[in-house]
Structures are given as structure tokens and as C-alpha cells.
C-alpha positions as a Markdown table, in Angstrom:
| # | Residue | x | y | z |
|---|---|---|---|---|
| 1 | Met | 65.3 | 175.9 | 85.4 |
| 2 | Arg | 68.7 | 175.8 | 86.8 |
| 3 | Ser | 67.4 | 174.3 | 90.0 |
| 4 | Asn | 65.7 | 171.5 | 87.9 |
| 5 | Tyr | 69.0 | 170.8 | 86.2 |
| 6 | Ile | 70.8 | 170.5 | 89.7 |
| 7 | Leu | 67.9 | 168.4 | 91.0 |
| 8 | Leu | 68.1 | 166.1 | 88.0 |
| 9 | Ser | 71.9 | 165.8 | 88.3 |
| 10 | Leu | 71.6 | 164.9 | 92.0 |
| 11 | Leu | 69.0 | 162.3 | 91.2 |
| 12 | Leu | 71.2 | 160.7 | 88.5 |
| 13 | Leu | 74.2 | 160.8 | 90.9 |
| 14 | Ser | 72.2 | 159.1 | 93.7 |
| 15 | Ala | 70.9 | 156.5 | 91.3 |
| 16 | Met | 74.4 | 155.7 | 90.1 |
| 17 | Leu | 75.6 | 155.3 | 93.7 |
| 18 | Leu | 72.7 | 153.1 | 94.7 |
| 19 | Ser | 73.2 | 150.9 | 91.6 |
| 20 | Ala | 76.9 | 150.6 | 92.4 |
| 21 | Cys | 76.0 | 149.3 | 95.9 |
| 22 | Asp | 74.0 | 146.5 | 94.3 |
| 23 | Leu | 77.2 | 145.2 | 92.6 |
| 24 | Ile | 78.8 | 144.2 | 95.9 |
| 25 | Pro | 78.1 | 140.5 | 96.5 |
| 26 | Gln | 76.4 | 139.5 | 99.7 |
| 27 | Asp | 76.5 | 136.1 | 101.3 |
| 28 | Gln | 73.5 | 134.2 | 102.7 |
| 29 | Asp | 73.4 | 135.9 | 106.1 |
| 30 | Asn | 73.4 | 139.3 | 104.4 |
| 31 | Thr | 77.0 | 140.1 | 105.4 |
| 32 | Thr | 78.8 | 142.2 | 102.8 |
| 33 | Leu | 81.7 | 140.4 | 101.2 |
| 34 | Ile | 84.7 | 142.4 | 100.4 |
| 35 | Leu | 86.5 | 141.5 | 97.2 |
| 36 | Glu | 90.0 | 142.7 | 96.8 |
| 37 | Pro | 91.0 | 143.4 | 93.2 |
| 38 | Thr | 94.3 | 142.0 | 92.0 |
| 39 | Ser | 97.0 | 144.4 | 90.9 |
| 40 | Thr | 96.1 | 143.8 | 87.2 |
| 41 | Ser | 92.5 | 144.9 | 87.5 |
| 42 | Lys | 91.3 | 148.5 | 87.5 |
| 43 | Ile | 88.7 | 149.5 | 90.0 |
| 44 | Met | 85.3 | 150.1 | 88.4 |
| 45 | Asn | 86.6 | 149.2 | 84.9 |
| 46 | Glu | 87.1 | 145.5 | 85.3 |
| 47 | Thr | 85.6 | 142.7 | 87.4 |
| 48 | Pro | 88.2 | 141.7 | 90.1 |
| 49 | Ile | 90.0 | 138.5 | 89.4 |
| 50 | Met | 90.0 | 136.2 | 92.4 |
| 51 | Glu | 93.1 | 133.9 | 92.5 |
| 52 | Val | 92.5 | 130.4 | 93.9 |
| 53 | Thr | 95.3 | 128.0 | 94.7 |
| 54 | Pro | 94.2 | 124.4 | 94.0 |
| 55 | Val | 94.6 | 121.9 | 96.8 |
| 56 | Lys | 96.3 | 118.7 | 95.6 |
| 57 | Glu | 94.2 | 115.7 | 96.5 |
| 58 | Pro | 95.8 | 112.4 | 97.3 |
| 59 | Thr | 96.0 | 110.1 | 94.3 |
| 60 | Val | 93.8 | 107.0 | 94.5 |
| 61 | Cys | 95.5 | 103.8 | 93.4 |
| 62 | Thr | 95.2 | 100.1 | 93.2 |
| 63 | Asn | 98.9 | 99.3 | 92.8 |
| 64 | Asn | 102.3 | 101.0 | 92.7 |
| 65 | Asn | 102.1 | 101.6 | 88.9 |
| 66 | Asp | 99.3 | 104.1 | 89.5 |
| 67 | Cys | 101.6 | 106.4 | 91.6 |
| 68 | Glu | 104.3 | 108.8 | 90.5 |
| 69 | Asp | 108.0 | 108.0 | 91.0 |
| 70 | Gly | 109.0 | 107.7 | 94.6 |
| 71 | Lys | 105.5 | 107.0 | 95.8 |
| 72 | Leu | 103.9 | 103.7 | 96.7 |
| 73 | Cys | 100.2 | 102.6 | 96.7 |
| 74 | Ile | 99.5 | 102.4 | 100.5 |
| 75 | Asn | 95.9 | 101.6 | 101.5 |
| 76 | Asn | 94.8 | 102.8 | 98.0 |
| 77 | Gln | 96.5 | 106.2 | 98.4 |
| 78 | Cys | 99.8 | 107.2 | 96.8 |
| 79 | Gly | 102.4 | 108.1 | 99.4 |
| 80 | Thr | 105.5 | 106.9 | 101.3 |
| 81 | Ile | 105.9 | 104.5 | 104.3 |
| 82 | Ala | 107.4 | 107.4 | 106.3 |
| 83 | Asp | 104.2 | 109.4 | 105.7 |
| 84 | Ile | 102.1 | 107.0 | 107.8 |
| 85 | Tyr | 104.2 | 107.6 | 111.0 |
| 86 | Ile | 104.6 | 110.6 | 113.3 |
| 87 | Thr | 108.4 | 111.1 | 113.5 |
| 88 | Glu | 108.8 | 114.6 | 114.7 |
| 89 | Gly | 108.2 | 116.4 | 118.0 |
| 90 | Cys | 109.3 | 113.7 | 120.4 |
| 91 | Asp | 112.6 | 112.9 | 122.3 |
| 92 | Thr | 112.0 | 109.1 | 122.5 |
| 93 | Lys | 111.7 | 107.1 | 119.3 |
| 94 | Cys | 110.3 | 103.6 | 118.8 |
| 95 | Asn | 110.4 | 100.9 | 116.3 |
| 96 | Phe | 109.4 | 97.2 | 116.2 |
| 97 | Asn | 111.2 | 94.1 | 115.1 |
| 98 | Ser | 109.3 | 90.9 | 115.5 |
| 99 | Val | 105.6 | 90.6 | 114.6 |
| 100 | Val | 103.2 | 87.8 | 115.3 |
| 101 | Ile | 100.8 | 87.4 | 112.3 |
| 102 | Glu | 97.9 | 85.0 | 111.8 |
| 103 | Thr | 96.7 | 84.5 | 108.3 |
| 104 | Ser | 93.2 | 83.5 | 106.9 |
| 105 | Asp | 94.7 | 80.2 | 105.8 |
| 106 | Lys | 95.2 | 79.3 | 109.5 |
| 107 | Gln | 98.9 | 79.9 | 109.8 |
| 108 | Thr | 100.7 | 81.8 | 112.5 |
| 109 | Phe | 104.1 | 83.4 | 111.9 |
| 110 | Thr | 106.6 | 85.3 | 114.1 |
| 111 | Leu | 108.6 | 87.5 | 111.6 |
| 112 | Asn | 111.0 | 90.4 | 111.6 |
| 113 | Arg | 110.8 | 93.3 | 109.2 |
| 114 | Gly | 111.9 | 92.2 | 105.7 |
| 115 | Gln | 110.5 | 88.7 | 106.2 |
| 116 | Gly | 107.2 | 87.4 | 104.9 |
| 117 | Asp | 105.5 | 84.4 | 103.3 |
| 118 | Tyr | 103.1 | 83.6 | 100.5 |
| 119 | Thr | 99.7 | 82.0 | 99.9 |
| 120 | Ala | 98.0 | 80.1 | 97.1 |
| 121 | Ala | 101.2 | 78.5 | 95.8 |
| 122 | Gly | 102.9 | 81.9 | 95.6 |
| 123 | Ala | 100.1 | 83.8 | 93.8 |
| 124 | Leu | 100.1 | 86.3 | 96.7 |
| 125 | Glu | 103.3 | 87.1 | 98.4 |
| 126 | Trp | 103.5 | 89.3 | 101.5 |
| 127 | Thr | 106.4 | 90.9 | 103.3 |
| 128 | Leu | 106.8 | 93.1 | 106.5 |
| 129 | Met | 108.3 | 96.4 | 105.5 |
| 130 | Asn | 110.8 | 98.6 | 107.2 |
| 131 | Gly | 109.8 | 102.0 | 108.4 |
| 132 | Pro | 111.3 | 105.0 | 110.2 |
| 133 | Asp | 111.6 | 105.4 | 114.0 |
| 134 | Tyr | 108.4 | 106.9 | 115.2 |
| 135 | Cys | 107.1 | 108.7 | 118.3 |
| 136 | Pro | 105.7 | 106.5 | 121.1 |
| 137 | Gly | 102.2 | 106.5 | 122.3 |
| 138 | Asn | 100.4 | 105.9 | 119.0 |
| 139 | Asp | 99.0 | 102.7 | 117.7 |
| 140 | Val | 101.7 | 100.6 | 116.1 |
| 141 | Ile | 101.3 | 100.5 | 112.4 |
| 142 | Val | 102.6 | 97.5 | 110.5 |
| 143 | Pro | 103.2 | 98.1 | 106.8 |
| 144 | Val | 103.0 | 95.0 | 104.6 |
| 145 | Arg | 103.9 | 94.7 | 100.9 |
| 146 | Ile | 101.6 | 92.5 | 98.8 |
| 147 | Lys | 102.6 | 91.2 | 95.4 |
| 148 | Ala | 100.2 | 89.4 | 93.1 |
| 149 | Lys | 102.0 | 87.0 | 90.8 |
| 150 | Asn | 101.3 | 84.6 | 88.0 |
| 151 | Tyr | 103.9 | 82.0 | 87.1 |
| 152 | Gly | 106.5 | 84.1 | 88.9 |
| 153 | Lys | 105.7 | 87.3 | 87.0 |
| 154 | Ile | 104.6 | 90.3 | 89.2 |
| 155 | Leu | 101.1 | 91.5 | 88.2 |
| 156 | Ser | 100.7 | 94.1 | 90.8 |
| 157 | Glu | 102.3 | 95.4 | 94.0 |
| 158 | Glu | 100.6 | 97.4 | 96.8 |
| 159 | Tyr | 101.0 | 98.1 | 100.5 |
| 160 | Val | 98.5 | 97.5 | 103.3 |
| 161 | Thr | 98.9 | 98.8 | 106.9 |
| 162 | Val | 97.4 | 97.1 | 109.9 |
| 163 | Asn | 97.4 | 98.2 | 113.5 |
| 164 | Val | 98.2 | 95.7 | 116.3 |
| 165 | Gly | 95.1 | 93.6 | 117.2 |
| 166 | Glu | 93.4 | 94.3 | 113.8 |
| 167 | Ser | 92.9 | 92.4 | 110.6 |
| 168 | Ser | 93.8 | 93.6 | 107.1 |
| 169 | Arg | 91.1 | 94.3 | 104.5 |
| 170 | Glu | 90.4 | 91.4 | 102.1 |
| 171 | Ile | 93.2 | 91.1 | 99.6 |
| 172 | Thr | 92.4 | 89.6 | 96.2 |
| 173 | His | 94.3 | 88.5 | 93.1 |
| 174 | Pro | 93.7 | 90.3 | 89.8 |
| 175 | Gln | 93.4 | 87.0 | 87.9 |
| 176 | Ile | 92.2 | 84.5 | 90.5 |
| 177 | Lys | 88.8 | 85.8 | 91.6 |
| 178 | Ala | 88.3 | 83.0 | 94.2 |
| 179 | Leu | 91.5 | 84.0 | 96.1 |
| 180 | Lys | 90.7 | 86.1 | 99.1 |
| 181 | Phe | 93.4 | 86.5 | 101.8 |
| 182 | Thr | 93.5 | 88.4 | 105.1 |
| 183 | Phe | 96.0 | 88.6 | 108.0 |
| 184 | Lys | 95.8 | 89.8 | 111.5 |
| 185 | Val | 98.6 | 91.4 | 113.5 |
| 186 | Asn | 98.4 | 89.7 | 116.9 |
| 187 | Ser | 101.4 | 91.4 | 118.5 |
| 188 | Val | 104.6 | 93.3 | 117.9 |
| 189 | Asn | 107.8 | 93.6 | 119.9 |
| 190 | Glu | 108.2 | 97.3 | 120.1 |
| 191 | Val | 111.5 | 98.9 | 121.3 |
| 192 | Cys | 111.8 | 102.5 | 122.3 |
| 193 | Lys | 115.0 | 104.5 | 123.1 |
């Protein structure tokens, strides 16, 4: 009878150990995953709490008002002009001054940073923006501020970047649906030192 009691105890202990093994999660290729309990959980008494740090996604925007303070709406993402350039890890730094731009309304301009023009009687105003000195060897990125206006009042403001030899995306006006404007950066005068 005592041997039956010992045998029954061993069977119960084996069953408990086998059922505990089933609690360990396995991934799809049957590799055992190890879950580390946090310091606040007690082993075998609580389910371990896995801490996850959320990744902050870039904010999607259509104009600067959609972004938090200090950020601009650049290519429909909130950020800064400095973020679009590689500025670290090089001894030589470059920047550009004059830019040759051709617009969809068949005008060609040679402008310096800070200068710009308008289209549709001032409904869309565009200006070449300043940026930091950047590392050479990359495509030159030209940031352009676009302001949509109505009777002199600014309706929206956003930034578009264009590489040399490329055209901008189609820029529209929030109130004048027929207005569609693009520009192409034909060349830049880049200076490196």
C-alpha cells in the first residue's frame, strides 16, 4: 500500500512537471522562447509582465499647424530642415547659394536662399530656405517653403524638398482647386570648404 502511495505521488509530480512545460510559449519554428519576469512578478504565482517601449512614429501633416512647436511640415512629415541633411562625420562641409528653378508656369529663376516668387497672383508663394552646412557626396536637397494665401491671409504653410534635376510634387491650393503648381530644380551652385 505504501508503494502505491509513492507511485501515485510520483505520477502526480510527473504530471505537474509536464503540464508546467506546456506553459512555456513556443514560436512557429518550435524554438522555446524564454520570458524573463520583471522584478515585480513572482515566479509561478503571476504571469510575467513584458515591458514594451513604444516607437514614436513620425507625425503626418499637411501644413505646419499639424506639427508640434519647433517642427515644420516637410514633405508631409513633421521635422526640421536640419533633419533632412547629413551634417556629422565629415571634415569638409558644403552648402549652396544660387539655384536655377523652372516653374510649371514656364518661368525660369536664378535665386539665392531666402528668395522666391509667387504664382496665381500671389495665391501660392514659394521661397528657397536656408539649411545647415552638410556633408558632400550626397544629392543636393533644396528646401522650399510654400505658402497658400487668400487676399494676403496665409491659409497654410508647408515645406517641400527637391533634389537637383528633379521636379516637385504637384502643389495645390486649399481653396482654388484648379491651381496646380510644380517646379524643377535645374541646377545649384554648391560651395564646399
